[in-house]
Backbone as a ProteinNet text record, in pm:
[ID]
protein_1_A
[PRIMARY]
MIGPDLHGARPVIQRLTLALLLCATPLAALAAPDSYRLDPVHTRVLFAVEHAGFSHALGTVSGSEGVLVFDPQDWASATLNVTVPIQRLDLGDAKWNTATLARNLLDGERFPEARFVSTRVEPIDAGHANVVGQLTLHGVTREVTLAVTLNALKRHPLPPFRRTAGFSATATLSRSAFGVAGWPSMIGDAVDLRIEAEAVRDRSAADPQDTPPVDAEGTPLPQSASNAPSPPPVQETTP
[TERTIARY]
4237.4	4378.8	4459.1	4545.4	4628.9	4772.3	4830	4965.1	5029.9	5151.3	5213.3	5147.1	5134.1	5070.2	5179.5	5203.7	5310.3	5275.7	5146.5	5107.4	5134.9	5109.3	5137.2	5282.4	5359.2	5504.2	5580.3	5522.9	5592.3	5644.5	5557	5605	5716.4	5711	5816.9	5951.2	5944.6	6064.6	6121	6036.3	6074.2	6148.3	6094.2	6157	6292.4	6296.2	6426.3	6534.8	6492	6580.3	6638.5	6540.9	6584	6685.2	6656.6	6743.9	6882.4	6887.7	7020.6	7091.9	7023	7087.6	7146.4	7071.7	7122.5	7242.8	7240	7354.2	7475.7	7453.8	7564.5	7621.5	7551.3	7600.1	7716.3	7831.4	7950.5	7915.2	7964.7	7939.5	7990.2	8099.9	8159.4	8062.3	7977	7882	7772.2	7741.5	7641	7694.3	7823.3	7880.5	7885.9	7880.7	7883.6	8030.9	8056	8190.9	8268.4	8393	8480.2	8509.2	8522.9	8567.7	8719.5	8784.4	8930.7	8956.6	9046.9	9090	9224.1	9235.4	9359.2	9475	9585	9708.7	9776	9777.4	9829.4	9983.6	10049.6	10198	10229.7	10151	10177.6	10079.7	10020.2	9936.8	9994.4	10014	10081.9	10028.3	10006.3	9962.5	10084	10121.2	10229.7	10162.7	10204	10152.7	10265.1	10235.8	10330.6	10265.5	10330	10273.1	10387	10360.6	10467.4	10513.8	10644.6	10706.4	10778.3	10698.7	10755	10806.7	10762.7	10807	10942.7	11011.4	11139.8	11141.5	11044.7	11039.3	10903.3	10879.9	10756.7	10793.7	10738.8	10757.7	10690.9	10761.8	10708.3	10685.8	10573	10546.8	10460.9	10461.9	10385.4	10298.7	10194.6	10115.7	10099.4	10143.2	10133.2	10033.3	9989.4	9898.6	9749.8	9715.9	9572.8	9503.6	9373.3	9295.1	9159.8	9102.5	8966.8	8931.6	8814.6	8758.5	8718.9	8758.9	8726	8635.8	8524	8440.9	8454.7	8501.3	8549.7	8528.8	8472.7	8460.9	8526.3	8638.3	8704.8	8623.7	8519.3	8432.5	8318.5	8309.5	8203.7	8254.6	8342.4	8397.8	8290.3	8176.4	8073.9	8014.2	8022.7	7966.2	8063.4	8183	8285.6	8254.8	8297.1	8283.9	8414.6	8440.7	8567.1	8541.2	8595.6	8580.7	8708.9	8778.4	8917.9	8940.1	9014.4	9057.1	9209.1	9256.5	9397.2	9441.9	9539.3	9593	9679.8	9619.2	9692.1	9809.1	9792.9	9907.7	10033	10019.5	10141.9	10204.2	10166	10230.4	10383.1	10455.8	10604.4	10659	10723.4	10792.2	10941.5	10989	11132.9	11206.6	11133.9	11195.4	11098.1	11138.6	11050.3	10988.4	11063.2	11011.2	10915.8	10941	10851.1	10719.7	10733.2	10609.4	10521.8	10590.2	10514.5	10449.6	10519.2	10457.5	10341.2	10345.1	10237.4	10116	10135.4	10024.1	9975.1	10035	9994.2	9856.1	9792.8	9653.7	9634.8	9732	9708.5	9717.1	9749.5	9749.1	9657.8	9706.4	9623.8	9553.8	9610	9546.2	9528.7	9639.3	9630.4	9572.9	9581.2	9528.2	9379	9312.3	9166.3	9115.1	9192.2	9145.1	9253	9260.8	9372.4	9358.1	9238.4	9222.2	9150.8	9174.1	9095.4	9018.2	8909.8	8830.2	8777	8788.3	8736.3	8630.6	8510	8403.1	8347.9	8363.7	8327.6	8172.8	8131.2	7988.5	7952.9	8050.6	8023.7	8160.1	8158.6	8279.6	8244	8329.6	8310.1	8415.1	8380.2	8481.3	8529.1	8657.3	8716.1	8747.1	8820	8846.5	8874.1	8925.2	8942.7	9035.4	9131.2	9229.5	9224.8	9120.8	9119.2	8977.4	8964.8	8837	8859	8757.4	8756.2	8664.5	8721.9	8648.6	8609.3	8483.3	8433.2	8384	8423.7	8373.6	8384.3	8345.5	8348.2	8476.9	8555.8	8674.4	8651.1	8667.9	8658.7	8796.4	8838.9	8974.4	8963.9	9024.2	9021.4	8876.7	8788.3	8653.1	8564	8614.8	8538.4	8527.9	8406.3	8385.7	8362.6	8436.3	8432	8438.5	8380.2	8393.6	8532.8	8589.3	8718.8	8712.8	8785.6	8783.8	8932.4	8938.2	9060.3	9071.5	9179.1	9205.5	9283.1	9215.4	9265.1	9308.9	9422.1	9475.1	9485.2	9428.4	9442.9	9577.4	9672.1	9800.1	9799.8	9734.1	9732	9619.5	9565.1	9469.9	9498	9565.1	9612.4	9655.8	9688.3	9733.8	9868.4	9890.3	10018.5	10123.3	10244.3	10349.7	10404.9	10377.1	10429.7	10321.5	10354	10255.9	10188.3	10058.5	9971.5	9907.1	9967	9917.5	9773.3	9739.8	9606	9587.7	9472.9	9439.2	9446.9	9524.7	9560.6	9529.1	9478.2	9454.3	9553	9617.1	9710.8	9666.2	9665.3	9615	9715.2	9715.7	9772.8	9665.3	9672.5	9570.1	9634.1	9572.5	9619	9495.9	9521.8	9415	9483.9	9412.5	9456.9	9345.4	9377.1	9284	9332.4	9240.8	9267.7	9270.1	9381.8	9382.6	9293.7	9278.7	9195.1	9047.6	9008.4	8869.8	8839.7	8942.8	8917.7	8952.8	8963.7	8987.1	9131.3	9227.8	9369.5	9428.3	9415.9	9450.2	9574	9638.6	9745.9	9870.2	9944.9	10066.6	10050.8	9955.5	9937.2	10052.8	10133.9	10249.8	10367.3	10364.2	10470.2	10427.8	10302.2	10256.9	10155.9	10175.5	10080.6	9946.9	9842	9706	9680.2	9735.3	9711.1	9797.9	9730.1	9802.9	9790.7	9895.4	9892.7	9906.4	9818.8	9824.2	9857.3	9936	9963.8	9945.1	9864.7	9831.6	9872.7	9948	9978.8	9915.9	9835.9	9760.2	9755.8	9759.6	9737.6	9625.5	9539.6	9424.7	9414.9	9398.8	9391.3	9252.2	9214.8	9080.6	9045.3	8935.1	8889.9	8741.9	8693.7	8550	8474.8	8546	8479.7	8481.3	8545.6	8560.9	8426.3	8407.4	8287.9	8327.7	8237.8	8266	8281.5	8372.8	8383.4	8246.6	8220.2	8085.9	8070.5	7953.9	7930.4	7884.2	7985.6	7961.3	8041.9	7995	8071.7	8196.3	8303	8425.1	8405.9	8481.7	8474	8611.9	8609.7	8741.2	8782.7	8892.2	8948.4	8851.1	8754.9	8658.2	8531.5	8530.8	8410	8300.8	8328.7	8233.2	8225.1	8110.1	8102.8	8164.1	8243.8	8308.5	8215.7	8229.2	8148.6	8176.1	8081.8	8089.3	8109.1	8127.5	8144.1	8222.5	8286.1	8370.4	8285.9	8155.6	8076.2	8051.5	8049.9	8030.5	8153.4	8267.4	8389.1	8421.6	8463.7	8494.6	8617.7	8613	8721.3	8812.5	8935.2	9025.2	9061.8	9090.9	9135.5	9263.9	9290.6	9423.9	9534.9	9634.4	9756.5	9877.1	9986.2	10111.7	10148.5	10162	10184.6	10323.2	10337.6	10468.5	10511.9	10635.9	10680.6	10693.2	10633.1	10645.3	10782
15143.7	15187.4	15115	15191.5	15132.5	15115.9	15001.5	14978.5	14863.8	14822.9	14713	14580.1	14498.8	14361.8	14266	14265	14181.6	14035.4	14000	13858.4	13809	13895.8	13850.4	13849.3	13929.2	13941.6	13825.3	13756.7	13654.9	13540.4	13485.1	13375.9	13418.4	13546.4	13592.4	13597.8	13647.8	13659.6	13521.1	13420.4	13282.1	13228	13249.7	13200.1	13263.5	13394	13463.9	13411.1	13384.2	13329.1	13192.7	13109.3	12975.9	12985.4	13074.3	13093	13138.4	13229.5	13276.3	13165	13080	12970.2	12870.7	12842.2	12750.9	12806.6	12938	13000	13000	13009.6	13009.1	12869.6	12767.6	12628.2	12603	12558.9	12526.1	12425.7	12441.7	12345.2	12208	12200.4	12073.7	11986	12060.8	11989.3	11926.3	11987.6	11936.4	11840.3	11831.5	11739.4	11595.9	11500.4	11358.8	11325.8	11221.9	11178	11143.6	11171.3	11140.4	10988.5	10946	10813	10809.1	10708.3	10696	10551	10539.5	10407.4	10373	10250.8	10209.5	10212.9	10256.7	10253.4	10124.3	10024.3	9892.3	9892.3	9991.7	10001.5	10040.3	10131.2	10184.3	10130.8	10013.8	9945.6	9803.2	9773	9643.8	9589.2	9457.7	9388.2	9311.4	9335	9269.6	9173.1	9049.1	8952.7	8890.9	8853	8789.2	8673.1	8553.5	8439.6	8358.4	8304.4	8229.2	8109	8088.9	7973.3	7883	7777.3	7671.6	7729.3	7846.7	7908.4	7976.9	7961	8018.3	8165.9	8200.4	8339.1	8363.7	8485	8513.3	8533.8	8445.2	8459.6	8587	8663.9	8785.7	8773.8	8810.3	8809.7	8930.7	8952	9060.7	9018	9095.2	9076.6	9216.5	9230.6	9358.7	9351.1	9462.9	9464.7	9465.8	9501.5	9504.3	9617.8	9593.1	9692.1	9708.4	9822	9843.3	9991.8	10015.9	10151.3	10189.1	10311.7	10368	10492.2	10498.4	10618.3	10682.8	10809.5	10861.4	11011.4	11056.6	11199.1	11214.9	11285	11295.4	11356.5	11430.2	11494	11399.4	11281.5	11186.4	11047.4	10997.7	10863.8	10760.1	10778.7	10672.8	10643.7	10735.5	10710.1	10643.2	10615.3	10558.5	10416.9	10370.4	10231.2	10192.9	10058.3	10005.4	9872.3	9848.1	9722.1	9688.6	9586.4	9563.1	9412.5	9389.7	9246.8	9241.9	9130.5	9111.1	8982.9	8999.8	8888	8793.5	8689.8	8601.5	8534.5	8514.6	8442.4	8529.7	8657.1	8745.6	8747.6	8654.3	8643.7	8627.8	8687.9	8680.4	8668.2	8558	8536.7	8551.2	8591.7	8605	8480	8375	8251	8173.1	8135.6	8075	7942.3	7867.6	7733.6	7757.1	7854.8	7889.1	7944.9	8028.3	8077	7961.6	7868.3	7755.4	7672.8	7644.8	7572	7641.2	7775	7848.7	7852.9	7851.4	7858.9	7718.6	7609.2	7477.4	7448.6	7336.7	7306.4	7285.2	7235.4	7213	7339.5	7453.6	7582.8	7679	7781.3	7881.1	7834.3	7729.5	7680.3	7791.3	7855.4	7972.2	7940.7	7814.4	7786.5	7798.6	7743.8	7748.9	7880.6	7940.3	8068.1	8173.6	8227.3	8317.4	8459.1	8490.7	8625.4	8624	8719.9	8749.6	8880.2	8894.7	9016.4	9071.3	9203.1	9268.5	9369.9	9361.7	9454.6	9509	9643.2	9702.2	9696.1	9681.2	9681.1	9798.7	9850.8	9968.5	10030.6	10160.4	10228.3	10291.8	10273	10322.2	10434.6	10560.8	10666.9	10669.7	10701.5	10726.1	10868.5	10927.9	11069.8	11112.1	11233.8	11284.2	11198.4	11130.6	11051.8	10901	10850.7	10710	10655.2	10531.4	10462.4	10311.7	10238.2	10093.3	10065.1	9995.1	9958.5	9810.8	9783.9	9642.3	9599	9477.6	9425.8	9272.3	9217.2	9078.2	9050.3	8963.8	8917.7	8777.4	8761.8	8626.5	8583.2	8475.1	8414.3	8266.9	8205.8	8055.5	8006.3	8088.6	8042.3	8053	8116	8135.6	8284.3	8324.3	8463.2	8480	8570	8601.4	8752	8802.1	8943.3	8974.7	9082.5	9129.1	9280.2	9323.4	9464.2	9521.7	9620.6	9693.8	9821.8	9838.9	9962.3	10052.5	10156.1	10239.1	10376.5	10422.7	10558	10631.6	10750.8	10837.2	10914.7	10884.6	10947.2	11085.1	11095.7	11218.5	11220.4	11337	11352.6	11487.3	11483.5	11607.3	11583.2	11692.2	11685	11622.4	11520.6	11454.7	11553.1	11548.6	11645.9	11616.3	11496.6	11467.3	11457.6	11479.5	11467.4	11328.1	11321.8	11429.9	11514.3	11513.8	11600.2	11567.6	11439.9	11403	11407.1	11431.4	11427.5	11282.2	11259.6	11122.3	11105.7	10987.1	10955	10844.6	10857.5	10754	10696.9	10570.1	10503.9	10392.3	10369.3	10253.9	10175.9	10048.3	9966.3	9841.3	9791.7	9669	9579.8	9453.9	9354.7	9221.6	9140	9008.7	8911.8	8800.9	8701.2	8560.8	8467.9	8326.2	8258.4	8196.7	8129.1	8010.7	7935.4	7821.2	7860.4	7986.2	8026.3	8038.2	8049	8056.4	7920.7	7821.9	7689.2	7658	7749	7730	7669.5	7535.5	7477.7	7380.9	7374.2	7282.1	7317.4	7213	7228.4	7306.4	7270.9	7345.9	7335.7	7234	7223.1	7310.9	7359.6	7440.5	7589.2	7606.8	7747	7792.1	7908.8	7961.8	7991.1	8000	8025.3	8172.3	8253.6	8401.4	8461.4	8537.3	8604.8	8758.3	8828.6	8970.2	9039.9	9132	9204.9	9353.6	9402.7	9547.4	9588.2	9687.4	9735.7	9879.1	9903.4	10041.2	10067.5	10171.9	10192.5	10341.8	10361.6	10489.3	10479.2	10578.3	10576.6	10716.9	10712.3	10840.1	10870.5	10997.5	11041.5	11010.6	10948.3	10911.2	10924.4	11036	11061.9	10959.6	10885.6	10786.1	10647.3	10635.2	10507.2	10450.8	10323	10254.6	10130.3	10089.8	9971	9852.4	9755.4	9633.8	9562.6	9491.3	9422.7	9332.5	9347.4	9274.7	9135.3	9055.9	8907.8	8828.6	8703.3	8618.6	8573.3	8549.7	8494.7	8363.4	8338.5	8218	8150.9	8026.8	7956.6	7972.7	7902	7916	7874.6	7789	7741.7	7827.7	7932.8	8019.7	7973.8	7866.5	7816.6	7897.4	7945.5	8022.8	7945.2	8015.8	7957.4	7960.8	7870.3	7868.1	7992.8	8030.9	8151.9	8127.1	8006	7972.5	7849.4	7827.6	7715.1	7588.3	7603.3	7481.9	7418.8	7499.5	7440.6	7453.5	7478.9	7485.8	7345.8	7338.8	7208.5	7140.2	7011.4	6939.4	6892.1	6942.8	6896.9	6754.9	6689.9	6546.4	6540.1	6427.1	6412.8	6432.3	6509.9	6533	6525.9	6506.4	6500	6645.5	6672	6808.9	6852.8	6980.7	7038.4	7110.7	7084.3	7146.8	7295	7379	7520.7	7569.4
12704.4	12718.9	12616.9	12539.2	12437.7	12491.9	12482.8	12528.4	12458.3	12484.7	12417.1	12444.3	12345	12359.3	12405	12535	12585.4	12567.8	12583.1	12568.6	12421.8	12329.2	12183.6	12156.3	12223.3	12194.7	12256.3	12362.3	12434.8	12343.4	12255.7	12164.2	12074.8	12028.2	11941.9	12014.3	12139.9	12227.9	12247.9	12274.1	12299.2	12177.5	12058.6	11934.8	11913.1	11940.1	11918.4	12015.8	12139.7	12242.1	12199.9	12149.1	12102.4	11988.5	11895.4	11778.8	11825.1	11922.5	11971.9	12040.7	12114.3	12186.2	12083.8	11979.9	11875.6	11809.4	11778.3	11714.7	11802.3	11933.7	12027.2	12050.4	12016.6	12037.7	11948.2	12003.2	11916.7	11811	11698	11586.3	11621.5	11701.3	11738.2	11820.2	11900.6	11983.1	11898.8	11784.1	11692.1	11594	11578.1	11473.5	11528.9	11439.1	11468	11502.9	11580.4	11608.6	11483.9	11486.5	11369.7	11358.5	11235.3	11206.9	11185.4	11245.5	11228.8	11184.4	11088.5	11039.3	11099.9	11159	11217.4	11116.7	11162.4	11075.5	11109.2	11018.3	11048.9	11066.2	11011.3	11035.9	11176.4	11236.9	11370	11472.6	11446.9	11540.8	11565.2	11685.6	11719.6	11852.2	11854	11971.8	12031.7	12155.4	12222.7	12327	12326.2	12426.5	12500.3	12626.9	12711	12785.3	12783.8	12844.5	12912.3	13029.7	13102.3	13025.7	13025.2	12954.1	13056.8	13099.8	13187	13315.9	13356.9	13481.9	13473.1	13359.5	13353	13310.3	13226	13170.6	13115.6	13063.1	12991.4	12839.8	12760.3	12615.1	12570.7	12486.3	12430.1	12284.3	12233.4	12090.4	12045.2	11923.2	11870.2	11748.6	11717	11598.9	11537	11415.5	11348.5	11235.1	11182	11064.5	11101.7	11221.5	11253.9	11178.2	11142.4	11072.5	11136.3	11123.8	11175.9	11179.6	11238.3	11238.2	11384	11419.7	11545.5	11522.5	11585.4	11585.4	11720.9	11723.3	11851.3	11863.3	11971.1	12009.8	12147.9	12159.6	12287.3	12395.6	12359.2	12455.5	12501.2	12437.2	12465.7	12445.6	12532.6	12523.4	12512.2	12590.9	12596.7	12457.4	12362	12228.9	12137	12175.6	12088.8	12056.9	11934.9	11893.2	11827.5	11838.4	11781.5	11723.7	11604	11531.6	11465.3	11517.2	11476.2	11439.8	11334.6	11304.4	11324.3	11376.1	11411.2	11336.6	11244.8	11162.5	11246.2	11308.1	11393.8	11318.5	11192.2	11120.4	11109.1	11147.4	11146.9	11281.2	11366.1	11500.2	11484.1	11575.6	11565.3	11703.7	11737.8	11867	11849	11733.9	11714.4	11669.1	11644.8	11598.4	11508	11391	11295.5	11348.2	11413.5	11466.4	11575.8	11661.4	11767.8	11711	11609.6	11546.8	11491.1	11421.7	11368.2	11477.5	11588	11695.5	11754.8	11773.3	11832	11742	11610.1	11514.4	11476.5	11534.9	11508.9	11562.3	11509.2	11543.1	11693.7	11771.3	11908.3	11994.5	11928.5	11997.2	11924.8	11858.6	11798.3	11671	11606.4	11481.2	11384.5	11344.2	11254.9	11120.4	11077.7	10941.5	10938.3	11041.3	11046.9	11106.2	11192.4	11255.5	11231.5	11115.6	11078.9	11137	11188	11242.4	11379	11456.3	11575.6	11549.1	11619.5	11599.7	11732.6	11749.8	11867.1	11826	11883.1	11853.4	11984.5	12009.2	12131.8	12151.7	12275.6	12310	12398.4	12476.9	12550.3	12595.6	12623.9	12672.1	12806	12899.6	13040.6	13067.1	13049.4	13070.2	13212.4	13230.7	13364.2	13380.2	13287.6	13287.9	13144.5	13121.9	12989.9	12899	12968.4	12891.9	12910.3	12984	13014.6	13006.4	12967.8	12964.3	12965.5	13006.1	12986.8	12863.4	12769.1	12648.2	12658.2	12669.1	12685.8	12547	12512.8	12386.1	12375.6	12261.3	12232.1	12150.2	12203.6	12135.3	12086.7	11952.2	11892	11851.1	11917.3	11898.8	11901.9	11801	11791.2	11780.9	11717.7	11699.1	11815.8	11924.7	12048.7	12078.4	12124.3	12157.8	12310	12363.7	12504.1	12526.5	12634.5	12666.3	12727.6	12677.3	12724	12743.5	12849.7	12880.4	12854.2	12774.5	12747.3	12833	12909.1	12980.4	12886	12841.9	12730.5	12777	12725.5	12751.7	12620	12611.9	12502	12510.2	12420.5	12422.4	12353	12246.2	12174.4	12067.8	12039.6	11935	11868.6	11756.3	11696.6	11549.4	11485.6	11347.1	11346.1	11255.7	11246.4	11188.5	11243.8	11202.9	11063.2	11006.3	10869	10771.2	10639.9	10536.1	10540.1	10511.4	10462.2	10576.6	10696.9	10802	10843.6	10850.3	10886	11043	11082.3	11223	11269.1	11379.1	11419.4	11569.5	11602.4	11745.8	11781.2	11900.3	11941.1	12082.5	12089.2	12215.1	12262.1	12394	12451.3	12532.3	12529.9	12600	12651.4	12766.3	12824.4	12855.4	12862.1	12902.2	12938.9	13014.9	13039.5	13008.3	12942.8	12914.4	12944.9	12953	12973.2	12840.4	12802.6	12675.3	12673.4	12784.6	12790.9	12770.4	12808.9	12790	12642.3	12557.4	12411.2	12342.5	12424.6	12366.6	12328	12366.7	12339.7	12463.6	12479.8	12605	12599.6	12482.7	12470.5	12558.8	12591.6	12666.9	12800.1	12885.4	13005.7	13106.3	13096.4	13185	13137.7	13014.6	12961.5	12939.6	12914	12876.9	12982.6	13039.4	13135.3	13070.4	13157.9	13104.4	13083.4	13165.9	13161.3	13046.8	12961.3	12857.7	12874.9	12895.8	12911.4	12777.7	12748.2	12623.4	12647.7	12554.2	12550.1	12402.7	12382.9	12241.6	12227	12123.2	12083.3	11950.4	11940.3	11816.2	11776.4	11642.8	11586.9	11480.6	11483.8	11391.1	11323.6	11193.6	11114.1	11080.1	11088.7	11063.1	10913.9	10894.8	10757.6	10754	10696	10697.5	10604.8	10523.7	10442.9	10503.2	10622.6	10686.3	10726.4	10715.5	10758.1	10836.9	10927.3	11004.1	10910.4	10940.4	10860.9	10861.7	10756.8	10751.3	10867.3	10930.7	11054.9	11030	10996.6	10962.9	11060.6	11090.4	11182.2	11115.1	11190.1	11135.4	11069	10964.4	10886.4	10875	10841.7	10818.2	10670	10637.6	10501.4	10390.8	10426.9	10322.8	10324	10411	10416.5	10504.4	10584.7	10680.9	10807.5	10856.9	10979.4	11092.4	11177.7	11287.7	11411.7	11505.6	11625.6	11714.9	11795	11870.5	12018.5	12061.5	12203.3	12216.1	12331.8	12358.7	12355.2	12390.5	12397.7	12263.8	12156.3	12025.3	11936.9	11992.6	11915.2	11860.2	11736.6	11681	11749.6	11764.5	11826.3	11716.3	11711.5	11608.3	11619.7	11512.7	11520.3	11590.7	11651.6	11723.6	11630.3	11678.7	11597.8	11692.2	11631.2	11713.1	11750.1	11880	11925.9	11888.5	11861	11834.4	11961.6	12008.3	12131.3	12115.9	12204.6	12193.3	12238.6
[MASK]
+++++++++++++++++++++++++++++++++++++++++++++++++++++++++++++++++++++++++++++++++++++++++++++++++++++++++++++++++++++++++++++++++++++++++++++++++++++++++++++++++++++++++++++++++++++++++++++++++++++++++++++++++++++++++++++++++++++++++++++++

């Protein structure tokens, strides 16, 4: 009896079905996450710390730089690598800035930058996630979690009309955990952070070179409080 060779046709049908499914898959789903470069002008870190129980001192650090790799449909795949220029700290008063950057506190001369490198992202919903990473500050590295909100991801309304991502984030850290323990009777230990950031899509962006932080002489800095260098005794400057 002569009839259709259904057994021979089955592999052909399967291949055609697979091809149709691939064609129907949105290109966005196949594309790699976009790279975004932080806009240092529109990225700022605000910090608040108790001052002798009277108030909370407020300061900012501007000029942060770094790279974000981000797909809004897949928060878990995001990565973040940021450097923060500690020497640009501003408390609104030149003498206060100098005191805060002195060796008995942040020691801005030896540790001019902080660095945050994400290790994992824990999505909450379409607009929120916890970004966990390693923060290196004052030569000490500790895990810090940022509570992040995605404010917008769209084409910027001003030239050059680049696709831009905007985020807000908060975190709390212990300054003594990073070896910044001076003036405990005057300065609170808990430091509250608020970060406002904008990042512009940059397909040529690459993560900063993954090298340990160094001091002004190029010497690698210690990565934990246990091996952090002990500065020589100095006369403290009142914050």
